[in-house]
C-alpha positions, 0 to 999 in steps of 0.5 A: 714863288709869290709875287712879293718875292719876285718883286723883292728879288728884282729890286735887289738885283737891279739895286746892285747894278753899278756903271763904269765911266763909259756907262756899261752896267756891271755887278760884283760877283761877291754880291751876285753870289748872295743874291743867287743863294750861294753861301760859299765863294768856292761853290759859286766860283765853280758856277762862274767857271761853267759860265765862262765856258758857256760864254766862250762857246757862244763866241763872246770874249770872256774878258769882255764880260768877266773882269777880275778885280781885287778889293779890300774887305773889313775883318772883324778885328778891324783890320783889312784883307784883300780878296778877289772879285769879278766884275760881271756884265748883265750877260755874264749874270745871265750865263751864271744863272743858267749854270746855277743850281735850279733847286735854289729859288733865287736861281729859278727866278734869275733864269726866268728873269734873264730869259725875259730880258734876253727875249726883250732885247731880241724883240727890240733888235728885231723891231729896229731892223724892221723899222730900218727896212721900212724906212729904206723902202720909203726912202727908195719910193721918194727917190724913184718919185724924184727920178720920175719927175726928172725924166718928165722935166728933161724929156717931156714925159715920164712914160719911160720911167718904168723902162729905165727902172727895169733896165736898172734892175737888170744891171743890179741883179743880172736878171730882169725884174720879172725874173726876180719877182718869180725868184722871190715869189712876189704876188701879181701886181706887187712891186719887187722892192716890197720883198727886197732886203734892206741892203738891196733897197739901199743899193737901189736907192744909192744908184738912183740918187746918182742917176738923178744927180748926173741926169741934172748935172749933164742935162740929159734929155733922152730916155737913152741917155738916162737909161745908160746912166742908170745902167752904169750906176746899178752896174757899179753898185752891183760890182761893189756888192760882188766884191764884198761877197754879196750877190744880189740875185742870190739873196732870199726874199724878205718878208712882205713889207705890208705885213711888217708895217701892219705889225709895227703899227699894231705893236705901237698901238699895243704899247700905247695901251700898255707901255710896260709890256714889250713881249707878245 
């Protein structure tokens, strides 16, 4: 398939895209029928039926992606006739392409086109999740720095910060910091938080924020008082997680955040050089 044909098919397909009042993209099946090289509606309907089955098997609601409608068409005599049509989402078009006749060049194009689009969406989703985790880690670092400052201001020194944080870990995980490092195979000298999943980073941050607030509110001036507060808050957060079926110490370690950050920086540099390229 030559480059001109690929560009032509891409522009033609995207040119038929319409949007609902809420901004959701859709295509009319009667248009897609011809775009994918099907002359007869009867044959194309069979492909749509297979696509609906695939949609259901993939645990998506068929009614969310295939919406039946009726429309009036002009006949040669000047009169009109009502025919059935279907509003298709981009995902529905993808499923139709996957179940079409691969011998048709239009289907071959569509299968490749949607595979790339799907992969692009996956990459974007992955990047968003990684960015969210990195942001949560930076937020926790800032919050712990603030706790260290509070300890210094109210106890006359911050030598107890590591001890207080360790007691918080014990309350959150039901295990010591060192035990969790061994469980997650954290390299020597690296902080546990760099290998924690996003939900744990946010849980630790929330408990620490409460400790800071109450330590200031009640003017706690001893390591014992602040430790007790931090243990109480981490225990409360742990109980909330357990009630929702999440056992912190049983979660698998996440990827080393230093690697994630390097990858995000590298991806950003590559996009700046080639802004139209998202795939690796």
